[in-house]
C-alpha positions in Angstrom: 75.6 84.2 95.7 78.9 83.3 94.3 81.1 80.9 95.7 83.5 83.4 96.9 80.4 84.9 98.6 79.2 81.7 100.0 82.5 81.0 101.6 82.8 84.0 103.3 79.4 84.5 104.8 79.5 80.5 106.0 83.1 81.9 107.8 81.0 84.5 108.8 78.9 82.7 110.4 80.9 79.9 112.2 84.2 81.8 113.1 85.8 80.1 111.4 88.7 80.9 108.9 88.9 81.1 105.4 91.6 78.8 104.2 93.5 77.1 101.4 91.1 77.9 98.3 91.6 79.4 94.8 88.9 81.5 93.4 89.3 82.5 89.7 87.0 85.6 88.4 84.6 85.1 91.1 82.8 88.0 92.7 81.6 89.5 95.5 79.2 92.5 96.3 78.4 94.2 99.7 80.0 91.4 102.2 81.0 92.0 105.5 83.7 90.4 106.5 85.0 92.2 109.4 88.1 90.3 111.2 87.4 87.9 109.6 90.6 85.1 109.2 92.1 84.1 105.0 95.2 81.4 105.4 96.6 80.9 101.9 93.8 82.3 99.6 94.5 82.0 96.2 92.2 85.5 94.4 93.1 85.1 90.8 90.8 88.3 88.8 88.5 88.4 91.3 85.8 91.8 91.9 84.5 92.5 95.7 81.9 95.2 96.1 81.2 97.9 99.0 83.2 94.8 101.4 83.8 95.3 104.9 87.4 93.6 105.3 88.1 95.7 108.5 90.5 93.6 110.8 90.5 91.3 108.7 94.1 89.8 108.7 96.0 87.7 105.3 98.7 85.1 106.0 99.5 84.0 103.0 97.5 85.8 100.5 97.5 86.4 97.2 95.8 88.5 95.1 96.1 88.7 91.3 94.2 91.4 88.8 91.6 91.8 91.8 89.8 95.0 91.7 88.3 96.5 95.0 85.5 99.0 94.6 84.1 100.8 98.2 86.0 98.6 99.6 87.5 99.0 103.2 90.7 97.0 104.9 91.2 99.9 108.5 93.0 97.6 110.4 93.6 94.7 108.6 97.0 92.8 109.2 98.5 91.5 106.7 101.0 88.5 106.6 103.7 87.3 103.7 100.6 87.9 100.8 101.3 89.4 97.4 99.1 91.5 95.8 100.2 91.9 91.7 98.5 94.1 89.5 95.1 94.8 91.7 93.1 98.0 92.1 91.9 99.3 94.9 91.5 103.8 94.0 90.0 105.3 97.6 89.9 102.5 99.6 90.5 102.6 103.6 94.0 101.5 104.9 94.2 103.7 107.6 96.1 101.6 111.1 96.5 98.6 108.2 99.9 96.7 108.8 101.8 94.8 106.0 104.5 92.5 106.6 106.8 90.7 104.5 104.4 91.5 101.7 105.1 91.9 98.0 103.3 94.9 96.5 103.4 95.0 92.8 101.7 97.1 90.0 98.9 98.8 92.8 96.9 100.6 91.8 96.5 102.4 95.8 95.0 106.0 94.2 93.4 108.5 96.4 93.1 105.5 99.1 93.3 106.4 102.9 97.1 105.1 104.7 96.5 107.3 107.3 98.9 105.4 110.6 99.9 101.7 108.4 102.3 100.2 108.9 105.0 98.4 105.9 107.7 96.3 106.9 109.9 94.7 105.1 108.1 95.1 102.2 108.6 95.6 98.2 107.1 97.8 96.7 107.2 97.9 92.6 105.1 100.4 89.7 102.7 101.2 92.5 99.7 103.8 92.2 99.9 106.7 95.5 99.0 109.5 93.5 97.5 112.3 95.7 96.3 109.3 98.4 96.4 110.2 102.3 99.8 108.7 104.2 99.6 110.7 106.9 102.6 108.8 109.9 102.7 105.8 107.7 105.4 104.1 108.9 108.5 102.7 106.1 110.7 100.0 108.2 113.1 98.1 106.4 110.5 98.4 103.3 112.4 98.2 99.3 110.9 101.3 96.9 110.6 101.3 93.2 108.4 103.3 91.1 106.7 104.5 93.4 104.3 107.3 92.4 103.4 109.3 95.7 102.6 112.7 93.1 100.8 114.8 95.1 99.9 112.6 97.9 100.6 113.9 102.3 103.1 112.0 103.4 102.4 114.9 106.3 104.2 113.5 109.7 105.4 110.2 108.1 108.2 107.8 109.0 111.0 107.8 105.8 113.9 107.5 108.0 115.6 104.7 106.2 114.2 104.9 103.1 115.2 104.8 99.6 113.2 107.4 97.8 115.3 108.1 95.3 113.3 105.4 92.5 109.8 107.3 93.7 107.7 110.2 92.0 107.7 112.5 94.7 106.1 115.5 92.5 103.2 117.7 94.7 103.3 115.8 97.8 102.7 117.7 101.2 105.5 117.5 104.4 105.9 118.8 107.4 106.9 122.6 106.6 110.5 121.3 108.0 110.6 118.0 105.2 111.5 116.5 109.0 109.5 113.1 106.8 112.7 113.1 104.1 115.6 112.7 107.1 117.3 109.9 107.3 115.9 108.9 104.0 117.6 108.5 100.5 116.9 111.0 97.5 118.0 111.2 94.8 120.0 114.0 93.4 117.1 115.7 90.9 114.0 115.1 94.0 115.8 118.0 95.9 114.3 120.6 94.0 110.7 119.3 95.0 112.6 119.5 99.1 113.5 123.1 97.8 110.5 124.4 97.4 108.5 123.2 100.0 111.2 124.8 102.2 109.9 128.1 99.5 114.1 127.9 98.5 114.5 129.7 94.5 117.5 127.5 92.8 118.4 129.1 89.9 119.2 127.5 86.6 
């Protein structure tokens, strides 16, 4: 059993927060970390497989070049945390809340972010291709080079978001494209909206 697995098991059994520790190149598989609280933990190049983080809370934590395979984060809470160069493809982040977080180089292809919240966050070079982002709320969040190609944005709240540096090809929106009302898009992205509305643009 890895040091990380022992630490998670101990925190779960004692009902205490996991705080002020660094984990480098550790692995955890099939662990129940639901409802655990993590404070100022640094994870570097760690591998998580089939772990349950439902309802877990992360305060001031950092994940660098970590991989999450088959992991679940529904209703998790993230504050003042950072994820850089991590992979969580197909991850379950339904109703997860991110506040004052930095996400960069994050791979979330096919992830489920239904009902999630990004508030005062920064996303850079993140891949959300074919992700499910229904009812996602984006509040005062900076988005740069975020790939939403073929993502499902039905009923997402994007008012005030600057999407001009994002990829929106093939996204799913409501028939009226109301998700984009109040959002900023680049002139070249207008064709995406036109196609959804059934408008044919002449060359």
